[in-house]
KOLVEX-180106 format. One record per residue (C-alpha): residue number from 1; residue in one letter; chain; x, y, z. Coordinates in pm, whole numbers, plus 50000, padded with zeros to 5 digits. Layout:
<sites>
SITE   num   residu   chaine      px      py      pz
SITE   NUM        a        A       X       Y       Z
...
</sites>
This chain:
<sites>
SITE   num   residu   chaine      px      py      pz
SITE     1        x        A   50031   49987   49980
SITE     2        x        A   50297   50248   50108
SITE     3        x        A   50433   50180   49757
SITE     4        x        A   50166   50234   49569
SITE     5        x        A   50083   50547   49777
SITE     6        x        A   50425   50675   49649
SITE     7        x        A   50395   50576   49318
SITE     8        x        A   50084   50763   49288
SITE     9        x        A   50227   51048   49459
SITE    10        x        A   50546   51085   49221
SITE    11        x        A   50271   51034   48902
SITE    12        x        A   50111   51316   49048
SITE    13        x        A   50402   51569   49068
SITE    14        x        A   50513   51438   48757
SITE    15        x        A   50195   51516   48577
SITE    16        x        A   50208   51881   48785
SITE    17        x        A   50520   51974   48643
SITE    18        x        A   50455   51886   48260
SITE    19        x        A   50133   52086   48258
SITE    20        x        A   50305   52382   48398
SITE    21        x        A   50602   52346   48147
SITE    22        x        A   50354   52291   47854
SITE    23        x        A   50116   52567   47977
SITE    24        x        A   50419   52806   47959
SITE    25        x        A   50541   52708   47657
SITE    26        x        A   50232   52708   47477
SITE    27        x        A   50084   53014   47634
SITE    28        x        A   50398   53238   47558
SITE    29        x        A   50399   53108   47193
SITE    30        x        A   50061   53206   47163
SITE    31        x        A   50083   53552   47356
SITE    32        x        A   50393   53638   47131
SITE    33        x        A   50263   53528   46785
SITE    34        x        A   49943   53607   46824
SITE    35        x        A   49917   53929   47033
SITE    36        x        A   50214   54127   46992
SITE    37        x        A   50319   53955   46640
SITE    38        x        A   50691   53866   46735
SITE    39        x        A   50861   53540   46704
SITE    40        x        A   50952   53416   47018
SITE    41        x        A   51324   53338   46971
SITE    42        x        A   51476   53668   46943
SITE    43        x        A   51876   53762   46904
SITE    44        x        A   52085   54042   46850
SITE    45        x        A   51950   54408   46828
SITE    46        x        A   51524   54260   46819
SITE    47        x        A   51673   54056   47164
SITE    48        x        A   51779   54372   47341
SITE    49        x        A   51506   54612   47186
SITE    50        x        A   51228   54381   47409
SITE    51        x        A   51358   54489   47746
SITE    52        x        A   51245   54746   47984
SITE    53        x        A   51435   54939   48217
SITE    54        x        A   51451   54687   48499
SITE    55        x        A   51563   54468   48254
SITE    56        x        A   51859   54640   48078
SITE    57        x        A   52023   54616   48412
SITE    58        x        A   52003   54272   48456
SITE    59        x        A   52098   54221   48134
SITE    60        x        A   52364   54448   48109
SITE    61        x        A   52525   54350   48422
SITE    62        x        A   52550   53976   48308
SITE    63        x        A   52707   54069   47976
SITE    64        x        A   52972   54258   48183
SITE    65        x        A   53026   53961   48416
SITE    66        x        A   53102   53736   48103
SITE    67        x        A   53332   54009   48017
SITE    68        x        A   53528   53927   48318
SITE    69        x        A   53469   54269   48479
SITE    70        x        A   53320   54122   48813
SITE    71        x        A   52997   54101   49004
SITE    72        x        A   52766   54389   48936
SITE    73        x        A   52961   54591   48652
SITE    74        x        A   52807   54776   48360
SITE    75        x        A   52982   54866   48011
SITE    76        x        A   52926   55279   47966
SITE    77        x        A   52860   55234   47604
SITE    78        x        A   52523   54999   47710
SITE    79        x        A   52445   55278   47935
SITE    80        x        A   52439   55542   47705
SITE    81        x        A   52269   55355   47418
SITE    82        x        A   51955   55270   47701
SITE    83        x        A   51999   55645   47835
SITE    84        x        A   52112   55467   48142
SITE    85        x        A   52372   55766   48230
SITE    86        x        A   52024   55988   48305
SITE    87        x        A   51940   55734   48606
SITE    88        x        A   52315   55705   48727
SITE    89        x        A   52218   55945   48968
SITE    90        x        A   52079   55742   49207
SITE    91        x        A   52317   55467   49141
SITE    92        x        A   52625   55387   49373
SITE    93        x        A   52894   55358   49093
SITE    94        x        A   53291   55287   49051
SITE    95        x        A   53468   55322   48731
SITE    96        x        A   53680   55035   48643
SITE    97        x        A   53781   55127   48335
SITE    98        x        A   53696   55337   48016
SITE    99        x        A   53407   55144   47923
SITE   100        x        A   53292   54973   48253
SITE   101        x        A   53142   55080   48618
SITE   102        x        A   53123   54864   48929
SITE   103        x        A   52744   54899   49086
SITE   104        x        A   52505   54780   49301
SITE   105        x        A   52198   54930   49118
SITE   106        x        A   52032   54574   49164
SITE   107        x        A   52088   54251   49338
SITE   108        x        A   52339   54050   49257
SITE   109        x        A   52213   53663   49210
SITE   110        x        A   51969   53719   48904
SITE   111        x        A   52231   53872   48696
SITE   112        x        A   52477   53587   48748
SITE   113        x        A   52187   53369   48705
SITE   114        x        A   52147   53560   48354
SITE   115        x        A   52508   53528   48266
SITE   116        x        A   52532   53136   48329
SITE   117        x        A   52215   53149   48100
SITE   118        x        A   52406   53305   47825
SITE   119        x        A   52722   53150   47874
SITE   120        x        A   52509   52798   47834
SITE   121        x        A   52259   52873   47541
SITE   122        x        A   52383   53213   47361
SITE   123        x        A   52231   53576   47445
SITE   124        x        A   51891   53515   47317
SITE   125        x        A   51559   53462   47459
SITE   126        x        A   51526   53085   47470
SITE   127        x        A   51870   53128   47677
SITE   128        x        A   51659   53219   48000
SITE   129        x        A   51307   53094   47877
SITE   130        x        A   51383   52775   47956
SITE   131        x        A   51529   52813   48265
SITE   132        x        A   51247   53014   48380
SITE   133        x        A   50990   52738   48240
SITE   134        x        A   51198   52471   48455
SITE   135        x        A   51193   52688   48757
SITE   136        x        A   50860   52794   48726
SITE   137        x        A   50748   52438   48692
SITE   138        x        A   50904   52312   48984
SITE   139        x        A   50743   52599   49182
SITE   140        x        A   50413   52455   49124
SITE   141        x        A   50584   52142   49273
SITE   142        x        A   50711   52290   49586
SITE   143        x        A   50340   52475   49580
SITE   144        x        A   50206   52082   49602
SITE   145        x        A   50428   52008   49858
SITE   146        x        A   50378   52319   50088
SITE   147        x        A   50006   52305   50050
SITE   148        x        A   50015   51892   50166
SITE   149        x        A   50276   51974   50437
SITE   150        x        A   50029   52252   50569
SITE   151        x        A   49698   52088   50558
SITE   152        x        A   49802   51717   50526
SITE   153        x        A   49533   51696   50251
SITE   154        x        A   49632   51560   49879
SITE   155        x        A   49334   51735   49721
SITE   156        x        A   49424   52139   49872
SITE   157        x        A   49799   52013   49784
SITE   158        x        A   49717   51932   49434
SITE   159        x        A   49434   52216   49337
SITE   160        x        A   49712   52471   49479
SITE   161        x        A   49981   52341   49239
SITE   162        x        A   49723   52333   48942
SITE   163        x        A   49587   52681   49028
SITE   164        x        A   49975   52808   49050
SITE   165        x        A   50059   52641   48725
SITE   166        x        A   49729   52788   48510
SITE   167        x        A   49767   53127   48661
SITE   168        x        A   49817   53359   48370
SITE   169        x        A   50063   53601   48478
SITE   170        x        A   50365   53351   48623
SITE   171        x        A   50286   53188   48288
SITE   172        x        A   50322   53491   48055
SITE   173        x        A   50616   53623   48297
SITE   174        x        A   50881   53338   48234
SITE   175        x        A   50974   53504   47925
SITE   176        x        A   51078   53814   48078
SITE   177        x        A   51417   53926   48155
SITE   178        x        A   51332   53981   48523
SITE   179        x        A   51397   53857   48852
SITE   180        x        A   51045   53775   48983
SITE   181        x        A   51053   53379   48909
SITE   182        x        A   51383   53311   49015
SITE   183        x        A   51251   53463   49323
SITE   184        x        A   50946   53297   49334
SITE   185        x        A   51079   52990   49332
SITE   186        x        A   51364   53043   49619
SITE   187        x        A   51072   53193   49851
SITE   188        x        A   50813   52900   49774
SITE   189        x        A   51151   52635   49868
SITE   190        x        A   51252   52830   50147
SITE   191        x        A   50880   52809   50347
SITE   192        x        A   50848   52440   50266
SITE   193        x        A   51170   52367   50368
SITE   194        x        A   51073   52521   50720
SITE   195        x        A   50705   52507   50759
SITE   196        x        A   50853   52083   50716
SITE   197        x        A   51104   52147   50952
SITE   198        x        A   50884   52258   51235
SITE   199        x        A   50608   52026   51149
SITE   200        x        A   50843   51726   51198
SITE   201        x        A   51119   51940   51440
SITE   202        x        A   51358   51822   51162
SITE   203        x        A   51695   52115   51254
SITE   204        x        A   51776   51991   50941
SITE   205        x        A   51560   52136   50744
SITE   206        x        A   51508   52438   50920
SITE   207        x        A   51872   52494   50883
SITE   208        x        A   51869   52421   50499
SITE   209        x        A   51582   52661   50480
SITE   210        x        A   51867   52951   50519
SITE   211        x        A   52022   52869   50221
SITE   212        x        A   51719   52961   49953
SITE   213        x        A   51596   53259   50181
SITE   214        x        A   51952   53409   50182
SITE   215        x        A   51941   53349   49789
SITE   216        x        A   51623   53493   49785
SITE   217        x        A   51750   53850   49955
SITE   218        x        A   52036   53827   49680
SITE   219        x        A   51756   53861   49452
SITE   220        x        A   51501   54069   49602
SITE   221        x        A   51601   54304   49837
SITE   222        x        A   51246   54343   49958
SITE   223        x        A   51247   54043   50111
SITE   224        x        A   51592   54131   50352
SITE   225        x        A   51381   54300   50591
SITE   226        x        A   51135   54031   50652
SITE   227        x        A   51437   53783   50747
SITE   228        x        A   51445   53931   51086
SITE   229        x        A   51060   53812   51113
SITE   230        x        A   51140   53469   51041
SITE   231        x        A   51314   53461   51325
SITE   232        x        A   51106   53620   51581
SITE   233        x        A   50811   53391   51411
SITE   234        x        A   51031   53068   51504
SITE   235        x        A   51064   53212   51871
SITE   236        x        A   50720   53272   51941
SITE   237        x        A   50558   52959   51706
SITE   238        x        A   50810   52719   51850
SITE   239        x        A   50763   52802   52234
SITE   240        x        A   50704   52399   52281
SITE   241        x        A   50994   52275   52042
SITE   242        x        A   51256   52319   52276
SITE   243        x        A   51586   52405   52306
SITE   244        x        A   51693   52208   51982
SITE   245        x        A   51427   52421   51782
SITE   246        x        A   51551   52736   51893
SITE   247        x        A   51909   52624   51819
SITE   248        x        A   51765   52515   51488
SITE   249        x        A   51661   52902   51409
SITE   250        x        A   51925   53063   51537
SITE   251        x        A   52167   52853   51288
SITE   252        x        A   51924   52947   50987
SITE   253        x        A   51976   53304   51090
SITE   254        x        A   52348   53231   51056
SITE   255        x        A   52297   53077   50728
SITE   256        x        A   52108   53363   50569
SITE   257        x        A   52388   53589   50701
SITE   258        x        A   52670   53369   50543
SITE   259        x        A   52505   53378   50213
SITE   260        x        A   52479   53704   50220
SITE   261        x        A   52797   53810   50354
SITE   262        x        A   52984   53767   50049
SITE   263        x        A   52799   54040   49849
SITE   264        x        A   52813   54289   50197
SITE   265        x        A   53197   54199   50170
SITE   266        x        A   53262   54300   49764
SITE   267        x        A   52992   54651   49897
SITE   268        x        A   53252   54746   50173
SITE   269        x        A   53558   54682   49917
SITE   270        x        A   53384   54856   49663
SITE   271        x        A   53194   55138   49775
SITE   272        x        A   53316   55130   50157
SITE   273        x        A   52954   55024   50276
SITE   274        x        A   52910   54699   50446
SITE   275        x        A   52533   54632   50342
SITE   276        x        A   52344   54375   50157
SITE   277        x        A   52104   54622   49992
SITE   278        x        A   52132   54774   49637
SITE   279        x        A   52057   55104   49563
SITE   280        x        A   51716   55011   49355
SITE   281        x        A   51599   54963   49762
SITE   282        x        A   51602   55306   49828
SITE   283        x        A   51331   55389   49563
SITE   284        x        A   51110   55144   49779
SITE   285        x        A   51181   55289   50090
SITE   286        x        A   51109   55620   49970
SITE   287        x        A   50718   55690   50120
SITE   288        x        A   50384   55652   49896
SITE   289        x        A   50253   55960   49744
SITE   290        x        A   50601   56121   49660
SITE   291        x        A   50669   56226   49328
SITE   292        x        A   50917   56131   49088
SITE   293        x        A   51099   56461   49126
SITE   294        x        A   51103   56413   49523
SITE   295        x        A   51192   56056   49454
SITE   296        x        A   51538   56178   49211
SITE   297        x        A   51632   56448   49468
SITE   298        x        A   51610   56181   49739
SITE   299        x        A   51788   55919   49582
SITE   300        x        A   52058   56163   49445
SITE   301        x        A   52191   56253   49825
SITE   302        x        A   52174   55922   49932
SITE   303        x        A   52496   56009   50158
SITE   304        x        A   52238   56210   50348
SITE   305        x        A   52009   56089   50649
SITE   306        x        A   51757   55891   50412
SITE   307        x        A   51563   55833   50721
SITE   308        x        A   51536   56195   50806
SITE   309        x        A   51417   56267   50471
SITE   310        x        A   51143   56051   50468
SITE   311        x        A   51050   56152   50835
SITE   312        x        A   51016   56505   50731
SITE   313        x        A   50815   56428   50382
SITE   314        x        A   50576   56197   50601
SITE   315        x        A   50526   56473   50881
SITE   316        x        A   50444   56745   50657
SITE   317        x        A   50137   56596   50578
SITE   318        x        A   50022   56265   50755
SITE   319        x        A   49678   56266   50591
SITE   320        x        A   49783   56260   50195
SITE   321        x        A   50029   56019   50360
SITE   322        x        A   49814   55751   50486
SITE   323        x        A   49560   55803   50234
SITE   324        x        A   49827   55741   49960
SITE   325        x        A   49933   55459   50109
SITE   326        x        A   49576   55306   50187
SITE   327        x        A   49532   55373   49741
SITE   328        x        A   49822   55183   49687
SITE   329        x        A   49698   54872   49927
SITE   330        x        A   49342   54845   49736
SITE   331        x        A   49552   54853   49422
SITE   332        x        A   49774   54603   49529
SITE   333        x        A   49481   54376   49617
SITE   334        x        A   49257   54483   49311
SITE   335        x        A   49263   54270   49020
SITE   336        x        A   49369   54491   48757
SITE   337        x        A   49477   54837   48694
SITE   338        x        A   49340   55127   48466
SITE   339        x        A   49633   55138   48279
SITE   340        x        A   49658   54795   48173
SITE   341        x        A   49514   54699   47807
SITE   342        x        A   49181   54492   47771
SITE   343        x        A   49302   54186   47694
SITE   344        x        A   49550   54189   48040
SITE   345        x        A   49231   54340   48226
SITE   346        x        A   49038   54041   48130
SITE   347        x        A   49279   53759   48199
SITE   348        x        A   49398   53924   48512
SITE   349        x        A   49040   53946   48628
SITE   350        x        A   48889   53637   48599
SITE   351        x        A   49189   53506   48741
SITE   352        x        A   49120   53757   49052
SITE   353        x        A   48784   53646   49074
SITE   354        x        A   48886   53261   49080
SITE   355        x        A   49126   53286   49335
SITE   356        x        A   49110   53555   49556
SITE   357        x        A   48813   53541   49714
SITE   358        x        A   48849   53175   49767
SITE   359        x        A   49238   53285   49946
SITE   360        x        A   49046   53535   50170
SITE   361        x        A   48798   53300   50299
SITE   362        x        A   49095   53005   50331
SITE   363        x        A   49332   53293   50504
SITE   364        x        A   49014   53328   50795
SITE   365        x        A   48947   52943   50833
SITE   366        x        A   49382   52886   50836
SITE   367        x        A   49384   53064   51193
SITE   368        x        A   49286   52700   51346
SITE   369        x        A   49642   52566   51186
SITE   370        x        A   49831   52925   51281
SITE   371        x        A   50145   52737   51377
SITE   372        x        A   50193   52581   51024
SITE   373        x        A   50032   52878   50824
SITE   374        x        A   50086   53185   50983
SITE   375        x        A   50423   53261   50890
SITE   376        x        A   50321   53236   50508
SITE   377        x        A   50021   53457   50575
SITE   378        x        A   50249   53718   50760
SITE   379        x        A   50492   53689   50474
SITE   380        x        A   50179   53791   50221
SITE   381        x        A   50073   54078   50415
SITE   382        x        A   50429   54199   50503
SITE   383        x        A   50462   54194   50096
SITE   384        x        A   50143   54407   50038
SITE   385        x        A   50230   54667   50317
SITE   386        x        A   50556   54726   50215
SITE   387        x        A   50462   54759   49876
SITE   388        x        A   50157   55001   50028
SITE   389        x        A   50415   55206   50188
SITE   390        x        A   50596   55272   49906
SITE   391        x        A   50555   55174   49565
SITE   392        x        A   50278   54925   49357
SITE   393        x        A   50357   54931   48985
SITE   394        x        A   50049   54946   48721
SITE   395        x        A   50120   54595   48622
SITE   396        x        A   50091   54455   48975
SITE   397        x        A   50396   54277   48885
SITE   398        x        A   50523   54296   49291
SITE   399        x        A   50201   54093   49345
SITE   400        x        A   50334   53796   49175
SITE   401        x        A   50569   53632   49457
SITE   402        x        A   50242   53594   49676
SITE   403        x        A   50039   53425   49398
SITE   404        x        A   50160   53083   49490
SITE   405        x        A   50101   53104   49834
SITE   406        x        A   49753   53266   49751
SITE   407        x        A   49663   52940   49521
SITE   408        x        A   49764   52734   49808
SITE   409        x        A   49452   52956   50046
SITE   410        x        A   49217   52948   49767
SITE   411        x        A   49218   52566   49742
SITE   412        x        A   49181   52511   50104
SITE   413        x        A   48897   52747   50078
SITE   414        x        A   48748   52608   49805
SITE   415        x        A   48743   52241   49904
SITE   416        x        A   48623   52368   50270
SITE   417        x        A   48295   52535   50068
SITE   418        x        A   48267   52215   49898
SITE   419        x        A   48283   51977   50210
SITE   420        x        A   48018   52204   50391
SITE   421        x        A   47803   52210   50029
SITE   422        x        A   47792   51788   50027
SITE   423        x        A   47739   51780   50444
</sites>
């Protein structure tokens, strides 16, 4: 019986993976050819022209690394071509030679990941698209494992994994040169290891979770302020876990620190700043309601006290700041924004209606098992809050990292309602 269950489990995981792969390949082929009238494979000038601002930083940094210019460097000619020099006022940079500049504009892990893709497959869309597909599909498997760990129910786990596999934004975003696909994979892996470790009182799993959490912090700086909350949660939720769990939690934080240490040391050597933060984090720290001129002036004076300027901005008109935060909070949870195209409003709206109401219901119900679900719920609302206090993009991309967790809670909400309707 045990062998049959194990075999069935592998069949389920394989089916989830191949379904996710098929959807990501097919969905992006249809999207690029039918709606954007572009081939899926791009290289040369056509490849570079396909980028937005953030993608240019990742691409330029990856190419500089392949040229042997070290971690987080960028070519001046690349910056000129993309009008990036106008943005360099907010970037701490140091001249290496007549072409290349060291910087800490963006976290280092994704450019290194992209450089590896370029090295293995050449500089074209397929080079990163296929690794993105694999990471995103593996994320769906991790969602299954995490859902199974939280609720001990394969129906909930499978529904959450399939919802993640079919979620349009996660499908289409695998075609973008952006951090989200890698970041989502790392945080879901970290939470699964930690939840599993706590549930089974396994110091090894708790310790291991520090690696993906540390790598996640090197992918998106927005995760760094959450790290102390990981430790505080462990201390709060493991009162009956004993000394072993406390030591494992301290070791987890140490592992995260060791993962971040090389980047901090590099910033100390290059910029005399021992910090895990990159320069893009300052754009998020500046409060909601500030116009672009305010942000630019702040970012150009990073050696001044950012906290004092932020405090002065808020205290100058706290009512407007609070209202702005509320508007951003509402936008963060909205089905779509007014800036989106109609087709995007349609598929985003349908996905929201199918998933988010059930997820809110599932989150409320999960209070009964808060030791297994509480940390993830805290991360969801941390992520919403930190962007509401600073910046929510019109495409709702900053919401993507919480979608796999939302899908798990939606699955729990669905099966709870279904069970009550059958009773």
